[in-house]
SEVOSE-497566 format. One record per residue (C-alpha): residue in three letters; z, y, x. Coordinates in steps of 0.5 Angstrom, whole numbers, always signed. Layout:
BEGIN
rest: ALA	up: Z	north: Y	east: X;
...
REM end
This chain:
BEGIN
rest: MET	up: -123	north: +167	east: -76;
rest: GLN	up: -129	north: +163	east: -73;
rest: ARG	up: -129	north: +157	east: -73;
rest: HIS	up: -131	north: +152	east: -67;
rest: SER	up: -134	north: +144	east: -68;
rest: PHE	up: -132	north: +139	east: -64;
rest: ALA	up: -137	north: +134	east: -62;
rest: PRO	up: -135	north: +126	east: -62;
rest: GLN	up: -134	north: +124	east: -54;
rest: SER	up: -134	north: +118	east: -52;
rest: GLY	up: -132	north: +114	east: -45;
rest: GLN	up: -131	north: +109	east: -40;
rest: VAL	up: -123	north: +107	east: -42;
rest: LEU	up: -125	north: +100	east: -43;
rest: PRO	up: -127	north: +99	east: -35;
rest: LEU	up: -121	north: +103	east: -33;
rest: ALA	up: -116	north: +99	east: -37;
rest: MET	up: -118	north: +92	east: -35;
rest: VAL	up: -117	north: +93	east: -27;
rest: LEU	up: -111	north: +96	east: -29;
rest: LEU	up: -110	north: +89	east: -34;
rest: VAL	up: -112	north: +85	east: -28;
rest: ALA	up: -107	north: +89	east: -22;
rest: VAL	up: -102	north: +88	east: -27;
rest: ALA	up: -104	north: +81	east: -28;
rest: ALA	up: -104	north: +80	east: -19;
rest: THR	up: -96	north: +85	east: -20;
rest: VAL	up: -93	north: +79	east: -25;
rest: PHE	up: -97	north: +73	east: -23;
rest: TYR	up: -93	north: +76	east: -15;
rest: LEU	up: -87	north: +76	east: -18;
rest: PHE	up: -87	north: +70	east: -22;
rest: ASN	up: -90	north: +66	east: -17;
rest: SER	up: -84	north: +70	east: -11;
rest: GLY	up: -79	north: +67	east: -15;
rest: GLN	up: -81	north: +60	east: -16;
rest: LEU	up: -82	north: +60	east: -8;
rest: VAL	up: -75	north: +64	east: -7;
rest: GLN	up: -71	north: +58	east: -11;
rest: GLU	up: -75	north: +53	east: -9;
rest: LYS	up: -72	north: +55	east: -1;
rest: LEU	up: -65	north: +56	east: -4;
rest: ARG	up: -65	north: +49	east: -7;
rest: LEU	up: -67	north: +46	east: +0;
rest: THR	up: -62	north: +50	east: +3;
rest: ASN	up: -58	north: +47	east: -1;
rest: THR	up: -60	north: +41	east: +0;
rest: ALA	up: -60	north: +42	east: +7;
rest: ASP	up: -53	north: +44	east: +8;
rest: ALA	up: -50	north: +38	east: +5;
rest: VAL	up: -54	north: +33	east: +8;
rest: ALA	up: -51	north: +37	east: +15;
rest: TYR	up: -43	north: +36	east: +12;
rest: SER	up: -45	north: +30	east: +9;
rest: ALA	up: -46	north: +29	east: +16;
rest: GLY	up: -40	north: +31	east: +19;
rest: VAL	up: -36	north: +29	east: +14;
rest: PHE	up: -38	north: +21	east: +16;
rest: GLU	up: -37	north: +22	east: +24;
rest: ALA	up: -30	north: +26	east: +23;
rest: ARG	up: -27	north: +20	east: +18;
rest: VAL	up: -31	north: +15	east: +24;
rest: LEU	up: -26	north: +19	east: +29;
rest: ASN	up: -20	north: +19	east: +24;
rest: TYR	up: -21	north: +12	east: +23;
rest: ASP	up: -21	north: +10	east: +30;
rest: ALA	up: -15	north: +15	east: +31;
rest: TYR	up: -12	north: +10	east: +25;
rest: THR	up: -14	north: +3	east: +29;
rest: ASN	up: -10	north: +6	east: +35;
rest: ARG	up: -3	north: +8	east: +32;
rest: ALA	up: -4	north: +1	east: +28;
rest: ILE	up: -5	north: -3	east: +36;
rest: ILE	up: +1	north: +1	east: +39;
rest: ALA	up: +4	north: +0	east: +33;
rest: ASN	up: +3	north: -8	east: +34;
rest: GLN	up: +4	north: -8	east: +41;
rest: ILE	up: +11	north: -4	east: +40;
rest: ALA	up: +12	north: -9	east: +34;
rest: ILE	up: +10	north: -15	east: +41;
rest: GLY	up: +16	north: -12	east: +46;
rest: GLN	up: +20	north: -11	east: +41;
rest: ALA	up: +21	north: -19	east: +39;
rest: VAL	up: +21	north: -21	east: +46;
rest: GLY	up: +25	north: -15	east: +48;
rest: LEU	up: +31	north: -19	east: +42;
rest: ALA	up: +28	north: -26	east: +45;
rest: SER	up: +31	north: -25	east: +50;
rest: TRP	up: +37	north: -21	east: +49;
rest: SER	up: +39	north: -27	east: +44;
rest: LYS	up: +38	north: -32	east: +50;
rest: TYR	up: +43	north: -28	east: +54;
rest: MET	up: +48	north: -28	east: +48;
rest: GLY	up: +47	north: -35	east: +47;
rest: THR	up: +48	north: -37	east: +55;
rest: ALA	up: +53	north: -32	east: +55;
rest: ALA	up: +57	north: -35	east: +49;
rest: ASP	up: +57	north: -43	east: +52;
rest: ASN	up: +59	north: -39	east: +59;
rest: ILE	up: +64	north: -36	east: +56;
rest: GLY	up: +67	north: -42	east: +52;
rest: PRO	up: +70	north: -46	east: +56;
rest: TYR	up: +75	north: -41	east: +58;
rest: LEU	up: +76	north: -39	east: +52;
rest: TYR	up: +82	north: -45	east: +52;
rest: LEU	up: +85	north: -41	east: +56;
rest: ILE	up: +88	north: -35	east: +51;
rest: PRO	up: +94	north: -37	east: +47;
rest: TYR	up: +93	north: -37	east: +40;
rest: VAL	up: +86	north: -36	east: +39;
rest: GLY	up: +82	north: -39	east: +44;
rest: ALA	up: +80	north: -44	east: +39;
rest: ALA	up: +78	north: -40	east: +34;
rest: LEU	up: +74	north: -36	east: +39;
rest: LYS	up: +69	north: -41	east: +42;
rest: ALA	up: +69	north: -43	east: +36;
rest: ALA	up: +66	north: -37	east: +33;
rest: MET	up: +61	north: -37	east: +40;
rest: ASP	up: +60	north: -43	east: +40;
rest: TYR	up: +57	north: -41	east: +33;
rest: VAL	up: +53	north: -35	east: +36;
rest: ALA	up: +50	north: -39	east: +41;
rest: SER	up: +46	north: -43	east: +35;
rest: ILE	up: +45	north: -38	east: +31;
rest: MET	up: +40	north: -36	east: +37;
rest: ASP	up: +37	north: -43	east: +38;
rest: VAL	up: +34	north: -41	east: +31;
rest: PHE	up: +33	north: -33	east: +32;
rest: THR	up: +29	north: -33	east: +39;
rest: PRO	up: +23	north: -38	east: +37;
rest: ALA	up: +23	north: -34	east: +30;
rest: LEU	up: +22	north: -28	east: +33;
rest: ALA	up: +16	north: -32	east: +38;
rest: ALA	up: +13	north: -33	east: +32;
rest: THR	up: +11	north: -27	east: +29;
rest: LEU	up: +8	north: -25	east: +36;
rest: PRO	up: +1	north: -29	east: +33;
rest: MET	up: +1	north: -26	east: +28;
rest: HIS	up: +0	north: -17	east: +32;
rest: ASP	up: -4	north: -20	east: +37;
rest: ALA	up: -9	north: -22	east: +32;
rest: ALA	up: -8	north: -16	east: +28;
rest: ILE	up: -9	north: -12	east: +35;
rest: GLN	up: -15	north: -16	east: +36;
rest: ALA	up: -18	north: -15	east: +29;
rest: LEU	up: -16	north: -8	east: +29;
rest: ALA	up: -20	north: -7	east: +35;
rest: LEU	up: -25	north: -12	east: +34;
rest: SER	up: -26	north: -6	east: +28;
rest: GLN	up: -28	north: +0	east: +31;
rest: GLN	up: -33	north: -4	east: +35;
rest: VAL	up: -37	north: -6	east: +29;
rest: MET	up: -35	north: +1	east: +26;
rest: HIS	up: -40	north: +4	east: +31;
rest: GLY	up: -44	north: -2	east: +34;
rest: PRO	up: -47	north: -3	east: +42;
rest: GLY	up: -49	north: +5	east: +42;
rest: ASP	up: -47	north: +8	east: +37;
rest: SER	up: -53	north: +4	east: +34;
rest: VAL	up: -49	north: +3	east: +27;
rest: ALA	up: -44	north: +9	east: +26;
rest: LEU	up: -51	north: +12	east: +26;
rest: ALA	up: -55	north: +7	east: +23;
rest: ASN	up: -50	north: +8	east: +17;
rest: ARG	up: -50	north: +16	east: +18;
rest: LEU	up: -57	north: +17	east: +16;
rest: VAL	up: -57	north: +13	east: +10;
rest: VAL	up: -51	north: +16	east: +9;
rest: MET	up: -56	north: +23	east: +10;
rest: ARG	up: -61	north: +20	east: +5;
rest: ARG	up: -58	north: +19	east: -1;
rest: VAL	up: -55	north: +26	east: -1;
rest: ALA	up: -62	north: +29	east: +0;
rest: GLY	up: -64	north: +25	east: -6;
rest: GLU	up: -59	north: +27	east: -11;
rest: ASN	up: -59	north: +34	east: -9;
rest: ASP	up: -66	north: +34	east: -9;
rest: PRO	up: -70	north: +28	east: -10;
rest: GLU	up: -78	north: +31	east: -6;
rest: ALA	up: -73	north: +33	east: +0;
rest: VAL	up: -74	north: +29	east: +6;
rest: VAL	up: -70	north: +28	east: +13;
rest: ASP	up: -71	north: +29	east: +19;
rest: PRO	up: -69	north: +20	east: +22;
rest: ILE	up: -68	north: +23	east: +29;
rest: PRO	up: -64	north: +32	east: +28;
rest: ILE	up: -66	north: +36	east: +33;
rest: SER	up: -59	north: +37	east: +37;
rest: ASP	up: -54	north: +31	east: +35;
rest: ASP	up: -48	north: +29	east: +41;
rest: PHE	up: -45	north: +25	east: +38;
rest: SER	up: -47	north: +18	east: +41;
rest: GLY	up: -44	north: +21	east: +47;
rest: PHE	up: -38	north: +24	east: +44;
rest: THR	up: -34	north: +16	east: +44;
rest: ARG	up: -33	north: +10	east: +49;
rest: ASP	up: -31	north: +4	east: +50;
rest: TYR	up: -24	north: +4	east: +54;
rest: SER	up: -25	north: -4	east: +56;
rest: THR	up: -24	north: -4	east: +64;
rest: ARG	up: -17	north: -5	east: +66;
rest: GLU	up: -16	north: +3	east: +68;
rest: ASP	up: -18	north: +4	east: +62;
rest: ARG	up: -14	north: +0	east: +58;
rest: ARG	up: -8	north: +4	east: +62;
rest: ARG	up: -9	north: +10	east: +59;
rest: MET	up: -7	north: +7	east: +51;
rest: GLY	up: -2	north: +2	east: +55;
rest: GLN	up: +2	north: +9	east: +58;
rest: LEU	up: +3	north: +11	east: +52;
rest: VAL	up: +5	north: +4	east: +48;
rest: HIS	up: +9	north: +5	east: +55;
rest: ASP	up: +13	north: +11	east: +54;
rest: SER	up: +12	north: +10	east: +46;
rest: ARG	up: +19	north: +4	east: +48;
rest: GLU	up: +25	north: +7	east: +44;
rest: SER	up: +32	north: +5	east: +48;
rest: PHE	up: +33	north: +0	east: +45;
rest: LEU	up: +27	north: -4	east: +50;
rest: ARG	up: +28	north: +2	east: +56;
rest: SER	up: +35	north: +0	east: +57;
rest: ARG	up: +41	north: -5	east: +56;
rest: ASN	up: +46	north: -3	east: +61;
rest: TRP	up: +53	north: -2	east: +61;
rest: ASP	up: +59	north: -4	east: +65;
rest: PHE	up: +66	north: -6	east: +63;
rest: GLY	up: +72	north: -6	east: +69;
rest: LEU	up: +74	north: -1	east: +74;
rest: VAL	up: +75	north: -3	east: +82;
rest: ILE	up: +81	north: +0	east: +87;
rest: LEU	up: +80	north: +1	east: +94;
rest: CYS	up: +75	north: -5	east: +94;
rest: ASN	up: +79	north: -9	east: +90;
rest: GLY	up: +78	north: -12	east: +82;
rest: ILE	up: +72	north: -15	east: +76;
rest: GLN	up: +67	north: -10	east: +74;
rest: LEU	up: +62	north: -14	east: +68;
rest: ARG	up: +55	north: -11	east: +69;
rest: LYS	up: +50	north: -12	east: +63;
rest: ARG	up: +42	north: -10	east: +65;
rest: GLY	up: +37	north: -11	east: +61;
rest: SER	up: +30	north: -7	east: +59;
rest: THR	up: +23	north: -9	east: +57;
rest: GLU	up: +17	north: -8	east: +60;
rest: LEU	up: +9	north: -6	east: +59;
rest: ILE	up: +7	north: -12	east: +66;
rest: ASP	up: +2	north: -6	east: +68;
rest: LEU	up: +1	north: -3	east: +63;
rest: VAL	up: -3	north: -7	east: +61;
rest: ASP	up: -3	north: -14	east: +62;
rest: GLY	up: +4	north: -16	east: +57;
rest: TRP	up: +9	north: -15	east: +55;
rest: LYS	up: +16	north: -19	east: +59;
rest: SER	up: +24	north: -18	east: +58;
rest: MET	up: +30	north: -20	east: +61;
rest: ASP	up: +38	north: -20	east: +59;
rest: THR	up: +44	north: -21	east: +65;
rest: LEU	up: +51	north: -20	east: +65;
rest: SER	up: +55	north: -23	east: +71;
rest: ALA	up: +62	north: -21	east: +74;
rest: HIS	up: +62	north: -17	east: +80;
rest: ARG	up: +69	north: -19	east: +83;
rest: TYR	up: +72	north: -14	east: +89;
rest: ARG	up: +76	north: -15	east: +94;
rest: ILE	up: +76	north: -15	east: +103;
rest: ARG	up: +75	north: -20	east: +107;
rest: ARG	up: +75	north: -19	east: +115;
rest: TRP	up: +76	north: -12	east: +113;
rest: ARG	up: +70	north: -10	east: +111;
rest: CYS	up: +69	north: -9	east: +102;
rest: ARG	up: +66	north: -15	east: +99;
rest: ARG	up: +63	north: -16	east: +93;
rest: SER	up: +61	north: -24	east: +90;
rest: GLU	up: +57	north: -24	east: +82;
rest: THR	up: +59	north: -30	east: +77;
rest: PRO	up: +53	north: -31	east: +73;
rest: ILE	up: +55	north: -30	east: +65;
rest: GLY	up: +50	north: -30	east: +63;
rest: TYR	up: +42	north: -29	east: +62;
rest: GLY	up: +36	north: -29	east: +59;
rest: THR	up: +27	north: -28	east: +58;
rest: ALA	up: +23	north: -29	east: +54;
rest: PHE	up: +15	north: -26	east: +55;
rest: SER	up: +9	north: -25	east: +51;
rest: GLN	up: +4	north: -29	east: +56;
rest: ASP	up: +6	north: -34	east: +62;
rest: GLY	up: +5	north: -32	east: +68;
rest: LEU	up: +6	north: -25	east: +68;
rest: ALA	up: +6	north: -21	east: +75;
rest: ASP	up: +12	north: -18	east: +75;
rest: SER	up: +15	north: -18	east: +82;
rest: ALA	up: +15	north: -10	east: +82;
rest: TYR	up: +19	north: -9	east: +76;
rest: THR	up: +26	north: -9	east: +77;
rest: TYR	up: +29	north: -10	east: +69;
rest: SER	up: +32	north: -3	east: +69;
rest: GLY	up: +37	north: -7	east: +75;
rest: SER	up: +38	north: -13	east: +74;
rest: ARG	up: +34	north: -15	east: +79;
rest: THR	up: +37	north: -11	east: +84;
rest: ARG	up: +44	north: -11	east: +81;
rest: ASN	up: +45	north: -18	east: +79;
rest: PRO	up: +40	north: -22	east: +82;
rest: ARG	up: +44	north: -28	east: +82;
rest: ALA	up: +43	north: -28	east: +75;
rest: SER	up: +36	north: -26	east: +75;
rest: SER	up: +34	north: -31	east: +78;
rest: ARG	up: +38	north: -37	east: +72;
rest: ALA	up: +33	north: -33	east: +68;
rest: ASP	up: +26	north: -33	east: +71;
rest: SER	up: +27	north: -41	east: +72;
rest: SER	up: +27	north: -46	east: +66;
rest: ASP	up: +34	north: -46	east: +63;
rest: GLY	up: +33	north: -38	east: +63;
rest: ILE	up: +27	north: -37	east: +57;
rest: ALA	up: +28	north: -37	east: +50;
rest: SER	up: +26	north: -42	east: +46;
rest: GLY	up: +20	north: -42	east: +42;
rest: PHE	up: +18	north: -38	east: +49;
rest: ASP	up: +15	north: -44	east: +54;
rest: PRO	up: +11	north: -44	east: +54;
rest: ALA	up: +8	north: -38	east: +51;
rest: PRO	up: +7	north: -37	east: +44;
rest: ALA	up: -1	north: -38	east: +43;
rest: THR	up: -4	north: -32	east: +42;
rest: LEU	up: -11	north: -30	east: +41;
rest: GLY	up: -10	north: -23	east: +47;
rest: GLY	up: -2	north: -25	east: +50;
rest: GLY	up: +0	north: -17	east: +48;
rest: ALA	up: -4	north: -15	east: +52;
rest: ILE	up: -7	north: -7	east: +50;
rest: PRO	up: -15	north: -9	east: +48;
rest: THR	up: -21	north: -6	east: +49;
rest: PHE	up: -21	north: +0	east: +44;
rest: ARG	up: -26	north: +7	east: +42;
rest: GLU	up: -22	north: +14	east: +46;
rest: LEU	up: -26	north: +20	east: +46;
rest: SER	up: -31	north: +20	east: +52;
rest: ASP	up: -29	north: +23	east: +59;
rest: GLN	up: -34	north: +30	east: +57;
rest: ALA	up: -31	north: +31	east: +52;
rest: LEU	up: -24	north: +29	east: +54;
rest: SER	up: -25	north: +35	east: +59;
rest: MET	up: -26	north: +40	east: +54;
rest: ASP	up: -21	north: +45	east: +52;
rest: ASP	up: -23	north: +44	east: +44;
rest: PRO	up: -27	north: +38	east: +43;
rest: VAL	up: -32	north: +39	east: +38;
rest: THR	up: -38	north: +34	east: +37;
rest: GLY	up: -44	north: +38	east: +34;
rest: LEU	up: -51	north: +35	east: +29;
rest: THR	up: -57	north: +40	east: +27;
rest: ILE	up: -61	north: +36	east: +22;
rest: ARG	up: -68	north: +39	east: +19;
rest: VAL	up: -70	north: +37	east: +11;
rest: THR	up: -77	north: +38	east: +10;
rest: LYS	up: -80	north: +38	east: +2;
rest: THR	up: -88	north: +37	east: +2;
rest: ALA	up: -92	north: +44	east: -2;
rest: GLY	up: -94	north: +39	east: -7;
rest: THR	up: -87	north: +37	east: -10;
rest: GLN	up: -85	north: +44	east: -10;
rest: ARG	up: -86	north: +49	east: -18;
rest: PHE	up: -91	north: +55	east: -15;
rest: SER	up: -97	north: +56	east: -15;
rest: GLY	up: -99	north: +54	east: -8;
rest: GLY	up: -95	north: +48	east: -9;
rest: SER	up: -95	north: +43	east: -16;
rest: SER	up: -95	north: +47	east: -22;
rest: ILE	up: -100	north: +48	east: -27;
rest: ILE	up: -101	north: +56	east: -26;
rest: GLN	up: -106	north: +56	east: -21;
rest: PRO	up: -111	north: +63	east: -18;
rest: GLN	up: -117	north: +63	east: -18;
rest: GLY	up: -121	north: +69	east: -15;
rest: ARG	up: -117	north: +73	east: -12;
rest: LEU	up: -110	north: +72	east: -15;
rest: ASP	up: -112	north: +67	east: -10;
rest: LEU	up: -109	north: +72	east: -4;
rest: TYR	up: -102	north: +71	east: -7;
rest: ASP	up: -101	north: +63	east: -8;
rest: GLY	up: -95	north: +63	east: -3;
rest: ALA	up: -98	north: +58	east: +2;
rest: LEU	up: -94	north: +54	east: +6;
rest: SER	up: -95	north: +53	east: +13;
rest: GLY	up: -96	north: +45	east: +15;
rest: ASN	up: -96	north: +46	east: +8;
rest: GLN	up: -90	north: +43	east: +7;
rest: SER	up: -81	north: +48	east: +8;
rest: ALA	up: -75	north: +46	east: +12;
rest: ALA	up: -70	north: +47	east: +12;
rest: LEU	up: -65	north: +47	east: +18;
rest: SER	up: -56	north: +46	east: +18;
rest: ARG	up: -51	north: +45	east: +23;
rest: VAL	up: -45	north: +42	east: +22;
rest: GLU	up: -39	north: +40	east: +27;
rest: VAL	up: -34	north: +36	east: +27;
rest: PHE	up: -28	north: +38	east: +31;
rest: PHE	up: -20	north: +37	east: +32;
rest: GLU	up: -14	north: +41	east: +28;
rest: ARG	up: -7	north: +39	east: +27;
rest: PRO	up: -6	north: +42	east: +19;
rest: ASP	up: +0	north: +44	east: +21;
rest: ALA	up: -3	north: +51	east: +23;
rest: GLY	up: -3	north: +49	east: +30;
rest: ASN	up: +4	north: +45	east: +32;
rest: ALA	up: +9	north: +49	east: +28;
rest: ARG	up: +14	north: +45	east: +31;
rest: HIS	up: +13	north: +45	east: +37;
rest: PRO	up: +11	north: +53	east: +38;
rest: GLY	up: +8	north: +54	east: +44;
rest: ARG	up: +5	north: +47	east: +46;
rest: THR	up: -2	north: +46	east: +44;
rest: GLU	up: -5	north: +38	east: +42;
rest: LEU	up: -11	north: +37	east: +45;
rest: GLY	up: -16	north: +33	east: +41;
rest: SER	up: -17	north: +25	east: +42;
rest: LEU	up: -17	north: +18	east: +38;
rest: PHE	up: -10	north: +18	east: +38;
rest: ASN	up: -8	north: +22	east: +32;
rest: PRO	up: -13	north: +23	east: +25;
rest: TYR	up: -13	north: +31	east: +25;
rest: TRP	up: -20	north: +30	east: +25;
rest: GLN	up: -25	north: +36	east: +21;
rest: VAL	up: -31	north: +40	east: +19;
rest: ARG	up: -34	north: +46	east: +19;
rest: LEU	up: -42	north: +48	east: +18;
rest: ALA	up: -43	north: +53	east: +23;
rest: PRO	up: -50	north: +59	east: +25;
rest: VAL	up: -56	north: +55	east: +28;
rest: SER	up: -58	north: +57	east: +35;
rest: ALA	up: -65	north: +60	east: +37;
rest: ALA	up: -67	north: +55	east: +41;
rest: GLU	up: -65	north: +49	east: +36;
rest: ARG	up: -70	north: +53	east: +31;
rest: ALA	up: -74	north: +53	east: +37;
rest: GLN	up: -74	north: +47	east: +37;
rest: ALA	up: -75	north: +45	east: +31;
rest: GLN	up: -81	north: +49	east: +30;
rest: ALA	up: -85	north: +46	east: +35;
rest: ARG	up: -83	north: +39	east: +32;
rest: GLN	up: -89	north: +41	east: +27;
rest: GLY	up: -93	north: +48	east: +29;
rest: SER	up: -91	north: +55	east: +25;
rest: LEU	up: -86	north: +53	east: +19;
rest: GLN	up: -82	north: +57	east: +15;
rest: LEU	up: -75	north: +55	east: +17;
rest: GLN	up: -69	north: +58	east: +12;
REM end
């Protein structure tokens, strides 16, 4: 058997190992650096979403506050109308008792008792109406305070609301990432033009019409008839009255009348004569221009009683002069959607914000990391354009009933307004135009 001997060999493994070691180190460093950078980007994106959503919640709360205060104003307006209506009705009851009382003695046996009962009713009404008058200043003061709170909430040109919204956004950004910075001027924002003050006479009729339509049956009409007329012969009692919001803006006035109408034939014609029995009126402020109002037919069917109601003898106690109030029960300036927003089928206000973070505050090789690239590894430092990262987020505030589209009234859709507090928030996609605007604001940034 032949044996072969092998001479010892030597090679260049060390240089090859060094090259591979550099490649492995570069790969590991790149992966680590990329992971850190992605983590920073995700954190900034989440911060932007939290900031945008919090801003949307703030806007929704402002709109819902306006809706709640508008509803409270309407409720106090109805309360003033109720007080005025009850006052005129009470005065009518008192005058009717005074006028009927002397004739009750003609009723055998019970006439005196009935007269005493009517006198008691009249005395009660004289005490009741001043108490009603005392409630008007309280309700009117509540209306003025609610209207003022809306002005304070928004400020001139929505300046107060926008300033408070920025405070909320910065606080949320700081709680999510202390190094994140919110742009004071959003990429897009239409909240300041979404609502406006309704201050003119014509504007305030919008709420006045809603108040007028919300009156209950007692305020709308207090009419009844009693008696029978046959062939123009007989007597009929006619009660007429209602409570009106004058010109849907100015204030409340109420009138109640009761007259006996006697029918008889004179000179071959049917004649009717009116004898006033009860009458009363009340109002939230003096001098209301109510000549166009009949008060559910009082002025047309009971003209003589209505004339007495308008005289000093017919004004309820405590209402001559009218109770001292700040607004006289009139519809105040209030907040409602702007004309442009009301013209939308689905009113929506949007906000797109930008949150930035400088490279020096981010934990990767190009930022605050203690591992800094050297030499050829500097190719993988993940440098940021403009030396910072930026994230965009958009939020929308929209109107939607919580009962899945007004399930109580199928087939009907309630349009958005500031008379119902159903404003909600949702995150929305950022448009290409908004991204382009953000990039133009500070060069080519890494937008999330």
